[in-house]
Structures are given as C-alpha cells and as structure tokens.
C-alpha positions as CSV (number, residue, x, y, z in Angstrom):
1,M,-6.9,-10.2,-27.5
2,R,-8.3,-11.1,-23.9
3,L,-7.5,-9.8,-20.3
4,G,-8.0,-12.4,-17.4
5,V,-7.4,-12.2,-13.6
6,M,-6.5,-15.2,-11.5
7,F,-8.2,-16.0,-8.1
8,D,-5.0,-16.9,-6.3
9,R,-4.8,-20.3,-4.8
10,D,-3.7,-18.4,-1.2
11,L,-7.0,-16.6,-1.0
12,P,-9.5,-18.5,1.0
13,P,-12.2,-20.1,-1.1
14,E,-15.2,-18.1,0.5
15,E,-13.6,-15.2,-1.0
16,L,-14.0,-16.4,-4.6
17,I,-17.7,-15.3,-4.6
18,P,-17.1,-11.2,-4.2
19,F,-14.2,-11.4,-6.0
20,A,-15.9,-12.8,-9.1
21,R,-18.9,-10.7,-8.5
22,A,-16.4,-7.7,-8.7
23,L,-14.6,-8.5,-11.7
24,D,-17.8,-9.4,-13.2
25,G,-18.5,-5.5,-13.0
26,T,-15.4,-4.7,-14.9
27,A,-13.8,-4.5,-18.3
28,V,-11.9,-8.0,-17.2
29,D,-12.6,-10.7,-20.0
30,D,-11.8,-13.8,-18.0
31,L,-11.4,-15.2,-14.4
32,W,-9.1,-18.1,-14.1
33,V,-9.4,-20.8,-10.9
34,V,-6.6,-22.9,-9.9
35,E,-6.4,-26.6,-9.1
36,D,-2.9,-27.2,-6.9
37,L,-2.7,-29.9,-4.6
38,G,-3.9,-29.3,-1.1
39,W,-5.0,-25.8,-2.0
40,T,-8.1,-25.7,-4.0
41,G,-10.5,-27.9,-6.6
42,G,-10.3,-26.0,-9.9
43,V,-13.9,-27.7,-11.2
44,S,-15.7,-26.7,-8.1
45,A,-14.3,-23.2,-8.2
46,A,-15.1,-22.8,-12.0
47,A,-18.7,-23.9,-11.0
48,T,-19.0,-21.2,-8.1
49,A,-17.6,-18.5,-10.3
50,L,-19.8,-19.5,-13.1
51,A,-22.7,-19.4,-10.9
52,V,-22.1,-16.0,-9.6
53,T,-21.4,-14.1,-12.6
54,S,-23.1,-13.5,-16.0
55,R,-20.5,-12.5,-18.6
56,L,-16.9,-13.7,-17.5
57,R,-15.3,-16.7,-19.5
58,V,-13.9,-18.5,-16.6
59,G,-10.7,-20.7,-17.2
60,I,-9.8,-23.8,-15.0
61,G,-5.9,-23.5,-14.7
62,I,-4.9,-26.3,-14.7
63,T,-6.4,-29.7,-14.0
64,P,-3.5,-32.4,-13.3
65,A,-4.4,-35.2,-15.6
66,P,-2.9,-37.8,-13.2
67,L,-5.6,-37.1,-10.8
68,R,-8.5,-36.9,-13.2
69,N,-10.0,-39.8,-15.2
70,P,-10.8,-38.4,-18.4
71,M,-14.5,-39.7,-18.8
72,L,-15.1,-37.9,-15.3
73,L,-13.4,-34.9,-16.4
74,A,-15.6,-34.7,-19.4
75,M,-18.8,-35.2,-17.5
76,E,-17.7,-32.5,-15.0
77,L,-16.8,-30.1,-18.1
78,G,-19.9,-31.0,-20.1
79,N,-22.1,-30.1,-17.5
80,L,-20.6,-26.6,-16.7
81,A,-20.7,-26.3,-20.4
82,R,-24.4,-26.9,-20.9
83,V,-25.1,-24.5,-18.0
84,H,-22.9,-22.0,-18.8
85,P,-22.8,-22.1,-22.6
86,G,-19.7,-20.4,-23.9
87,R,-18.3,-19.3,-20.8
88,L,-15.9,-21.8,-19.9
89,A,-12.1,-22.8,-20.9
90,A,-10.8,-26.1,-19.3
91,G,-6.9,-26.5,-18.8
92,I,-5.4,-29.8,-18.5
93,G,-1.5,-30.2,-17.5
94,H,0.8,-32.6,-16.3
95,G,0.6,-31.8,-12.8
96,V,3.7,-30.9,-10.9
97,Q,5.1,-34.4,-10.3
98,E,6.6,-34.2,-6.9
99,W,2.8,-33.5,-6.0
100,M,1.8,-36.4,-8.5
101,R,4.1,-38.5,-6.2
102,Q,2.8,-37.1,-2.8
103,A,-0.5,-38.3,-4.1
104,G,0.3,-41.6,-5.2
105,A,-0.6,-40.3,-9.0
106,A,2.5,-40.2,-10.7
107,V,2.7,-42.1,-14.0
108,P,5.8,-43.6,-16.1
109,S,4.7,-41.2,-19.1
110,P,3.3,-38.1,-18.4
111,L,3.4,-37.0,-22.1
112,A,1.5,-40.3,-23.2
113,L,-0.9,-39.4,-20.2
114,L,-1.5,-35.9,-21.0
115,E,-2.0,-36.2,-24.9
116,E,-4.7,-39.4,-24.4
117,T,-6.3,-37.6,-21.7
118,I,-6.8,-34.2,-23.9
119,T,-7.7,-36.4,-26.9
120,A,-10.5,-38.6,-24.9
121,V,-12.0,-35.4,-23.2
122,R,-12.2,-33.2,-26.4
123,A,-13.8,-36.2,-28.1
124,L,-16.6,-37.0,-25.2
125,L,-17.3,-33.2,-25.2
126,R,-18.0,-33.5,-28.9
127,G,-20.5,-36.0,-27.9
128,E,-18.4,-38.9,-29.8
129,T,-18.3,-42.4,-28.4
130,V,-15.0,-43.1,-27.2
131,T,-12.9,-46.4,-27.4
132,L,-9.3,-45.6,-26.7
133,R,-6.7,-48.6,-25.9
134,G,-3.6,-46.2,-25.0
135,R,-0.3,-46.2,-23.0
136,A,-2.0,-44.4,-20.0
137,V,-5.7,-43.9,-20.9
138,H,-8.4,-46.9,-21.6
139,L,-11.8,-46.4,-22.3
140,D,-14.2,-48.8,-23.6
141,G,-17.1,-47.5,-25.6
142,V,-18.0,-44.3,-23.4
143,S,-20.0,-41.7,-24.2
144,L,-22.2,-38.4,-22.6
145,V,-25.7,-38.7,-22.2
146,H,-25.8,-34.8,-22.2
147,P,-22.8,-33.5,-24.5
148,P,-22.7,-29.5,-24.6
149,A,-23.9,-28.0,-27.8
150,E,-21.1,-25.7,-27.5
151,P,-17.8,-27.9,-26.1
152,P,-15.6,-25.7,-24.3
153,P,-12.0,-25.2,-25.4
154,V,-9.5,-27.4,-23.8
155,L,-5.9,-25.9,-23.3
156,A,-2.7,-27.5,-22.3
157,G,-0.7,-26.1,-19.4
158,V,2.6,-27.0,-20.3
159,K,6.3,-25.5,-20.8
160,G,8.8,-28.1,-22.0
161,P,9.5,-28.5,-26.0
162,R,8.1,-31.8,-26.5
163,S,4.7,-31.1,-24.0
164,L,4.5,-27.6,-26.4
165,A,4.6,-29.8,-29.6
166,L,1.9,-31.8,-27.7
167,S,-0.4,-28.9,-27.2
168,G,0.0,-28.0,-30.8
169,R,-1.0,-31.3,-32.0
170,V,-4.1,-31.7,-29.5
171,A,-5.1,-28.9,-27.7
172,Q,-7.2,-26.1,-28.7
173,G,-4.6,-23.8,-26.8
174,T,-1.6,-23.3,-24.6
175,I,-1.5,-21.9,-21.3
176,L,2.2,-20.9,-20.2
177,P,3.2,-20.1,-16.7
178,E,4.0,-16.9,-14.8
179,G,7.4,-15.5,-15.6
180,V,7.5,-16.2,-19.1
181,G,8.2,-12.8,-21.1
182,P,7.2,-11.3,-24.4
183,E,10.5,-12.1,-25.9
184,Q,10.3,-15.5,-25.6
185,L,6.9,-16.0,-27.0
186,P,7.7,-16.3,-30.8
187,G,10.0,-19.2,-30.0
188,I,7.3,-20.9,-27.7
189,A,4.7,-20.3,-30.6
190,A,7.0,-21.9,-33.0
191,R,7.6,-25.2,-31.0
192,I,3.7,-25.1,-30.4
193,A,2.9,-25.0,-34.3
194,G,-0.7,-24.7,-33.8
195,D,-3.2,-23.5,-36.1
196,E,-4.4,-20.1,-36.3
197,D,-7.1,-20.5,-33.8
198,H,-4.9,-22.0,-31.3
199,E,-5.0,-19.7,-28.3
200,L,-2.0,-18.9,-26.4
201,A,-2.8,-17.7,-22.7
202,V,0.2,-16.5,-20.7
203,F,0.1,-16.0,-16.9
204,S,1.8,-13.2,-15.5
205,F,2.3,-12.0,-11.9
206,L,0.5,-8.1,-11.3
207,H,2.1,-6.3,-8.8
208,I,1.6,-2.2,-8.8
209,G,4.2,-1.2,-6.3
210,D,7.8,-1.3,-4.9
211,E,10.2,-3.4,-7.0
212,A,12.1,-5.0,-4.0
213,D,8.7,-5.8,-2.4
214,R,7.4,-7.9,-5.5
215,L,11.0,-9.4,-5.9
216,A,11.0,-10.7,-2.1
217,H,7.5,-12.2,-2.4
218,P,7.7,-15.7,-1.6
219,T,5.4,-16.9,-4.4
220,V,7.9,-14.9,-7.0
221,Q,10.6,-16.8,-5.4
222,G,8.9,-20.1,-5.7
223,Q,8.2,-19.6,-9.2
224,A,11.7,-18.5,-9.8
225,A,12.9,-21.9,-8.5
226,F,10.3,-23.6,-10.7
227,L,11.2,-22.1,-13.7
228,G,15.1,-22.3,-13.0
229,V,15.9,-18.5,-13.3
230,P,16.8,-16.0,-10.7
231,P,13.6,-13.9,-9.5
232,R,14.6,-10.8,-11.1
233,D,14.2,-12.6,-14.4
234,V,10.5,-13.6,-13.6
235,V,8.7,-11.3,-16.0
236,M,5.6,-9.9,-14.8
237,A,3.2,-6.7,-15.0
238,A,4.6,-4.5,-12.2
239,G,5.7,-1.1,-11.2
240,T,3.5,1.8,-11.7
241,P,0.2,1.2,-13.8
242,A,1.5,2.5,-16.8
243,E,4.5,0.1,-16.5
244,A,2.4,-3.0,-15.8
245,A,0.0,-2.0,-18.5
246,A,2.9,-1.8,-21.1
247,Q,4.1,-5.4,-20.1
248,V,0.4,-6.5,-20.9
249,R,0.2,-5.1,-24.3
250,A,3.8,-6.2,-24.9
251,M,2.4,-10.0,-24.4
252,W,-0.4,-8.8,-26.6
253,A,2.1,-7.7,-29.4
254,A,4.4,-10.7,-28.9
255,G,1.4,-13.2,-29.8
256,A,-0.3,-13.8,-26.6
257,R,-4.2,-14.0,-27.1
258,T,-5.2,-14.1,-23.5
259,V,-3.1,-12.6,-20.8
260,V,-4.0,-13.6,-17.2
261,L,-2.8,-11.7,-14.2
262,R,-2.4,-12.9,-10.9
263,P,-2.1,-10.1,-8.1
264,L,0.8,-10.7,-5.5
265,D,-1.5,-9.2,-3.0
266,R,-4.0,-10.3,-0.2
267,D,-6.0,-7.4,-1.5
268,P,-5.9,-7.8,-5.6
269,L,-8.7,-6.0,-6.7
270,P,-7.0,-2.4,-6.0
271,H,-3.9,-3.5,-8.4
272,V,-6.5,-4.8,-11.0
273,T,-8.5,-1.4,-10.9
274,A,-5.0,0.6,-11.2
275,L,-4.0,-1.6,-14.1
276,L,-7.3,-1.3,-16.0
277,S,-7.2,2.5,-15.7
278,A,-3.7,2.4,-17.2
279,L,-5.0,0.1,-20.2
C-alpha cells in the first residue's frame, strides 16, 4: 500500500521544488503532479520533481491523450525513466472534453484514442518497433533509440464503465478521481477486471479542519459538479487527523493500492504532517 501527495495545480510552479524536497524527507511514497489545461504541464513538472528528489516515485496525473502524440509521449517518458529508473508512474486519460474542444483537440472516439495511445506507448517503452493503423493512432515502424531498461507503469485516468474496462485491458493501473469512496471501490475493481498486479490509485482531497470550510471550498464544489453529486457526497480524508487517517486506511482496506492526497490549502504541508502523525 502506497501513500502519495499531489502538488496542487493552483500552487505556483516554482513552489514545486521546495515542496518535493520536503516530501522526500517524509514517509510519503509518491509525489503526483498535474496536467490540466492552462495550469501546468505534467512532463516538465515530473522532470523537475524527479531532479530534486532521490527517493519519491513521481506520478503524472494525468496527460490527456488528445494533446499528446503517443510517439512523443513515449520519448518523454522514456527519457525520464532512464534518468530516474523505478521512480516514474505515467497516467494517461481522455482529457476533460470541454477543455479538449477549447484546445482544438477533441476527437470522434475518445475511447479508441485512449486505448490505442496506451497500447502504443507501452509497446514503445518496452523497446518494440510499433506499426499501428488504428481508428485514432497511426504509427509506421517507429521505435525508441534509447528505451528504458525498466519501463514505467502506465495507468489510465478514467471513471466511466467502458473506460474502466478499457483500463483493465490495456493499462497497468487505474487512477480514480477525487471524491470516490471506499464503498465504491470493490464495484469499480470488478469493472476494471485487471490482473493481480493492476494498481488501483485513488485521488482524495485532504483537509484537516472544519467541515464547513472544506465543503464550501471552490475546488470541492467543482469536483462535486464534475462527479454529479452534492458536495457533501465528495468523499475525502478530512476532519481531525485521526478521522482523515481512518479514511485513508478504509481506502486501502477496500482495495486501493495507492491513495494520493490533494491538500485543500495554500499551505499544504501542515495537513500532510498531521495526517502522517496520525497514521
């Protein structure tokens, strides 16, 4: 079971370096960085975090397939995996469709694009020569000159039933969005139907403090709208340190291999420290 912490997209990029260094000295296993339209690039953030740490695994959550050519993405991930072996996890998803339209990158079949992208990227990272004439991805005899000796795991960041099944077929793990609770995990795992090594990673908000403050937080409000639930139904590690720790343990017990916490505060480290003490 792994514990991760997310560097929130609303924090200035230059704060990633001290944040990563601080986490590297704790018991946290992972640092996850974000790729959201207009906020920050995931590959550059991951490269920065890896360069200033020595122990943490750095996860990219989540590169949108419509914005990332699979050959270029494999080249970037391969470089990072060679320079920092065993310390990278790569998430790939559909991308928020409204954002993809804004960027001129919307595709007719997001499902086909994601499946073909993950399939191609994994093959390239294994050092294979790839020819793929798919519905969305077209590659003709391409390969990496410097494939990594230890290919990083590729996870699918998805939430719908068909996308979860896709993840079980072609990815090495599944990333679930903030707000999913432990009672939902067994059903989700059944839809994924991955093998025993398939990593289930669950993102979760972290907030040590008053319930009214966290429910009114704009990020929680936005996530509730994204999930189609009231803010009170957005499950998170919150309350006292002991209550937050209990929620993390419940996620692990329900099948999450990795719980990635997203602190709801401009100063996130005190929330992380309090949780670690309770755990």
